[in-house]
C-alpha positions as CSV (number, residue, x, y, z in Angstrom):
1,M,6.4,13.1,-9.4
2,D,8.0,11.4,-12.4
3,V,6.7,7.8,-12.8
4,T,10.3,6.5,-13.0
5,V,10.8,7.7,-9.5
6,V,7.4,6.6,-8.2
7,E,7.2,3.1,-9.7
8,P,10.1,1.6,-7.5
9,L,8.5,3.2,-4.4
10,L,5.1,1.7,-5.2
11,K,6.6,-1.7,-5.8
12,D,8.3,-1.4,-2.5
13,H,5.0,-0.3,-1.0
14,L,3.3,-3.5,-2.3
15,S,6.2,-5.7,-1.2
16,I,5.7,-4.6,2.4
17,W,2.2,-6.1,2.8
18,P,3.1,-9.8,2.3
19,N,6.5,-9.4,4.0
20,R,6.5,-11.5,7.2
21,D,10.0,-10.5,8.4
22,E,9.0,-7.8,10.9
23,Q,12.3,-6.1,11.1
24,E,12.7,-5.9,7.3
25,R,9.1,-4.7,7.0
26,K,9.6,-2.0,9.6
27,S,12.7,-0.8,7.8
28,L,10.8,-0.6,4.5
29,I,7.9,1.2,6.2
30,R,10.3,3.9,7.5
31,K,12.0,4.2,4.1
32,I,8.8,4.6,2.1
33,Y,6.2,6.2,4.5
34,D,6.3,9.6,6.3
35,K,6.5,9.1,10.0
36,D,3.0,10.6,10.3
37,V,1.5,8.8,7.3
38,Q,-2.3,8.6,7.3
39,I,-4.0,5.7,5.5
40,V,-7.7,6.2,4.9
41,D,-9.6,3.0,3.9
42,P,-13.4,2.5,3.6
43,F,-13.2,0.5,6.9
44,F,-10.6,2.3,9.0
45,V,-8.1,5.1,9.3
46,L,-4.4,4.4,10.3
47,N,-2.0,7.0,11.6
48,G,1.8,6.5,11.7
49,W,4.3,3.7,11.3
50,D,3.2,1.6,14.3
51,E,-0.5,1.4,13.4
52,L,0.4,0.5,9.8
53,N,2.7,-2.3,10.9
54,Q,0.1,-3.7,13.3
55,F,-2.5,-3.6,10.6
56,I,-0.3,-5.4,8.2
57,Q,0.4,-8.2,10.8
58,K,-3.4,-8.6,11.3
59,L,-4.0,-8.7,7.6
60,Q,-1.3,-11.4,7.1
61,Q,-2.9,-13.5,9.8
62,E,-6.4,-13.2,8.3
63,H,-5.2,-13.7,4.7
64,P,-2.0,-15.8,4.9
65,N,-1.5,-16.6,1.2
66,S,-2.6,-13.4,-0.5
67,I,-1.0,-11.8,-3.5
68,F,-0.7,-8.1,-4.2
69,Q,-0.4,-7.2,-7.9
70,I,-0.3,-3.9,-9.9
71,T,-3.0,-4.1,-12.6
72,Q,-2.7,-0.8,-14.6
73,T,-0.2,1.8,-15.5
74,I,0.7,4.1,-12.7
75,N,-0.5,7.7,-13.1
76,S,1.1,10.7,-11.4
77,H,1.2,14.4,-11.4
78,H,2.7,16.8,-9.0
79,E,3.0,14.9,-5.7
80,I,-0.1,12.8,-6.3
81,V,0.0,9.2,-7.6
82,R,-2.8,6.8,-8.6
83,L,-2.2,3.0,-8.5
84,H,-4.6,0.2,-9.5
85,W,-3.9,-3.1,-7.9
86,Q,-5.5,-6.3,-6.8
87,F,-5.4,-8.5,-3.7
88,G,-6.5,-12.1,-3.1
89,P,-5.4,-15.7,-2.6
90,S,-3.3,-17.4,-5.2
91,S,-6.5,-19.2,-6.4
92,D,-8.1,-15.8,-7.1
93,P,-5.6,-13.0,-7.0
94,G,-8.1,-10.5,-8.5
95,E,-10.6,-11.1,-5.7
96,I,-10.4,-7.6,-4.4
97,P,-9.7,-4.8,-7.0
98,V,-8.3,-1.6,-5.4
99,E,-7.4,1.9,-6.4
100,D,-5.0,3.8,-4.2
101,V,-4.4,7.5,-4.3
102,F,-1.1,8.6,-2.7
103,V,0.1,12.0,-1.7
104,F,3.9,12.3,-1.4
105,K,5.9,14.7,0.6
106,D,9.7,14.9,0.4
107,G,9.8,11.6,-1.5
108,K,7.7,9.7,1.0
109,I,4.1,8.6,1.2
110,K,2.3,11.2,3.4
111,L,-1.3,10.2,2.7
112,L,-2.8,7.0,1.2
113,M,-6.5,6.9,0.3
114,V,-7.8,3.4,-0.5
115,F,-10.8,2.8,-2.8
116,I,-12.0,-0.8,-2.9
117,D,-14.3,-1.9,-5.8
118,N,-17.3,-3.6,-4.3
119,P,-16.1,-3.7,-0.7
120,K,-17.5,-6.5,1.4
C-alpha cells in the first residue's frame, strides 16, 4: 500500500483510542477495521469490532489523559504497514513506546500485531 493512502488511515486509527464519543468511535472502527479484525498484543488477543471497542473503553478508564503519537516515518509494502508510536500521560507521552504491524485487506485493517518496548 502506498504511504499516502496508509497515513490518513493510521492517523484515524490513532484518533480512535482517545475518542470518548462512543458512537463516533464505533463509526470510525467500522470505517477503518475489517469486521473480523484481530489484534494481537503481548497481553491479549481481540477479535472483531465489539471486543476492540470494549477494550478501548477500558483503556480510557485506566488511562484517562493519555496521548497517542506517531514517532517515526510509516513504512509499508504490499498490504503490510509498520507504525512506531508512543503512548502515555501528557506529563510523559513517551512512557510506552510501541511498534505496530498491520495487515490490510480491501483497504481495511485485517490484522494488527502490537509490540511494546519493555512491556510492564
